[in-house]
N, C-alpha and C positions, 0 to 999 in steps of 0.2 A: 504493500499499499504506499503511495506517494506521501512523504512527509515534508518535502521542501516547497518553497514558494519563490518566486522572482524577487530579488533584492530591489529596493528602490534606489537607483543609482542617481546621485546628483550630478548636474552638469560639472564637468571638471575643466577648470581654467588652467591654461598652461602657457608658457613663453620661454623663450631662450635667447641668448645673446652670444657673440663670439667667445665670451668667457666660458660659458657652459660647453660650448662645442669643443674648445681646446681641452678643457678638463676631461671631457668624455674620451677623447682621442688618446690622451695620455694614460687614462685608466684602462683602456683596452690594448695597450702595448705599442701605440704609435709614438715617435717614428720607429721603424724597426732598425733603422741606422741613422745617426745624426748626419750622415753624408747623403742620405736618400732625399734628394730635392723634392720628389713627388710626395713623399710622406711628410716632409716638413710643411707642405701646404695645409696640412691638417691642424698644425699647432702654432706656426710662427708667421702668420699674416694677419692683417687687420680684419679681413673677411675670410676666415679659413674655410677650406672645403669641409663638408659635413659627411662623416661616415653614414651610410644608409641605416646601419643598425641603431643609430642614435634615436631613431623613431620608435624603437621597441619600448623606450621609457615612457612613452605616452600612454601605455596601457596600465602602468603601475598604480595610478590613483584609485582605480576600482578593484584592486587586488582582493582576493578572498581573505587576506590577512588584515584588511582594513575594514571592508564591508562584509559582514557575515552573510552566509547563505541561510536565510530563515528556515527553521524546522530541522536543521542538521547541527548536532552538538559537537563542537571542536574548539581547540585553541589555535591562535595564530601560527604557532610553531608546528602544528600539524599539517600545514599547507606546504606542499613541495611541488616544484615545477616538473611537468612531464613532456611539454612540448610548446613550440611557438611557430606561428605563422606571421609574416610580415609582408604586406604588400604596400609599395609606394606608388603614388600617382604622379610623380615627378621628382626631380632632384630637390634636396632640402637646402634652403638658403641659411646663411650664417646668423640670421635673426628672424624670429617669427613668433606670433601669438595666435592663440585660438582656443578651441573647446573640444572636448571629447565626451561621447556618449557610449554607454555599454548595454549589452543585453546578454542573457544566458542562451547559449546554443543548444546544450544538452547537459544532463545530469544522469549518472547512472552508478549503481554499485558494481564495483570490481573486487578482486581478491584482496587488494590491499587497503581498500576504503572507497571513497566516492570520487569518481572521476567527473571533472567539470570542465566544459568548454565555454569560454566566454569571448564574445566579439566586442572590440572597441573601435569605433570610427572617429577619427580626429579631422577636424576642418579648421582652416585659418579664419580670421575674423571677418573675411569677405564670404565665408560659407563654402569655399572650395575645398574639396576632400584632399587631404594630405597623406593620410596613411590609414590602413586597416590592419589591426592586430587581432589574432585569435590565440588565446592563451589556454593551454591545457594544463590543469592542475589536478593533483590527487590530495584529497583530504585523508590522511592516514588514520585507520581505525574507526572511521565514521560510517554511518548508514543513512542512505536517502530514501530507501524504500521503493526505488525505481530501478528496473533492470537496465543495464548498459547496452546501448544499440550503437555498435561502431559505425562511423559514417562510411558510405560506400566509396570505395576507391577503384579506379580503373586498373585492371591487370596490365602489367608491362614486363618486358624481358628485362632482367637485371644484368647489366654488363659489368665486367670486372673493373675495380677502381685501379687504373694502370699507373697512376703517378702518386709519389708519396712526399710529403714535406713534414718537417717538425716545427711546432709552435711552442717555444718556451714561455713559461710563466714565472713571475717573480715570487719569492716567498711572501712579500707584502702586497701581492695583486689585489686581494680581496679588500684590503684597507684602501688601496687607491680607488677601487670601483665603488666602495661605500661613499666616496665623495660625490658620486653622481646622484645621490639621494636614497639609495637602497642600503640603509643601515641595519638590515636584519641581523641581530647578534649571532645567529648560526654561523655567520661568515667571518666573525672576528672575535667572539667571546668563547675561550675554551671550555668553560663550564657549561654554557648553553649548548655547545657542539656535542660534548660528552653526554649531556642529558637527552640529546636527540638520537644518540646511538653512534655518533662518529668519534673517532679518536682525536681529531683536532678540527678546527674550523675548515670548512670547504669553500671553494670558490663559488661565486654566483653563477648559475647556469647561464644567464644572459651574458655575463662577461666571457665565459668559455666560448659561447656560440658566436659572440662579436668577434673575439680574437681569431677564431677559425675562419669565419666568414671573410674577414679582412684579408687574412692570409691566402685563402683560396682565390679571391678576386684579384689579389695582387700577383698571384702566381701565373695566372692566365691572361691578364690584361696589363696595360701600362697605367696602373693607378685609375682604373675605370670605374670609380665609385658612381659617377652620374648615370652610368648604363644600368644600374640595378633596378630590377623590377619586383622581385619576390624572393623571400626565404622561407623554407620550412624545415624544421629539425625537431627531432626527438631526443630528450635527455634520458640516458639509460643508467648512468651511474656518475657519482661526483668526481670532480677534478679537485685536487689539493693544491693550494698555492705553492709554487715551486716545481710542480710536475712539468715535464715536457709532453706535449700532446702530438701524437703521431696521427697525421691526417691523409687518408687516401682520397684521391680525386679521380673522377671519371666523367663521361658525358661529353659534351661539346661546348664551345664558348658561350653560346646563348642559353644553354640549359645544362648547368654543371651539377654533378652529384658528389657527395662526400660522406664520409663517415670518419670517426676519431676514436682513438684509443689511448690508453696510458699503461704501458708495461704489459700489453696484450689484453688489457681489459677495456671493453667498449664503453665510451662515455657519451658519445653522440652518434645517433643513427638516423638513416633515412633522410639525410641532408640534401636539400635541393636549393640551388641558386639560380634563378632565372634572370637573364639580362636582356636589355633591349638591343639585340643585334650583338655582333662581335665587336667589343670595345678595342 
């Protein structure tokens, strides 16, 4: 029997300036080298280029950690990331203001708890669509009373990931990423991490995804951030700050596929990056 009901999401106001753009780029590992002039455009100009994954932050205001799912009993620390989809409707400028609205797409019980898919649409102050985020979360140990119905996905032939790159993370990576506004203590407080079943604080899933996405795009294009159209990725296990992420890449320039692991343990799966043509 269904127990949950739709949350009442307030209109979320947001805005950023070049300061936030630069801070985000540094938090996800840019520049990869202080001699990389393309990457320096992300952090050292008056109007820095904006990494497309910056728009993933627009979904955070309506997180299940902040706005509870009515009818489901849980604590904020019970919410974990399971997947993320991002679609951009054009390149992001270095300054912008706007609003976001959200709705629940699906709720269902799975073995580990309640799986929730939430859609957030963000528009600028003129009403033009900027980004669409779909966040998949699992509320550990909770019950919604509704069966999980996986979304239909087209079958496709899976080709091998024929290229590999390594993406290093810093021991302080989670502390840097927390400066973007996601200060969940699971990522910086050892006691909270141990209470959640981890030996030490883990890296934000969105940080791992952003670092890998930037590396994948940079590997196949010449800093072709503006050609980004869509990202989809699943989070399968956590990355610990200081880990080196091994990324396998396949597909073609306009439709890249990737997966990532640490020491043979899969951390990101079913990764897709779609680009507007070959950059």
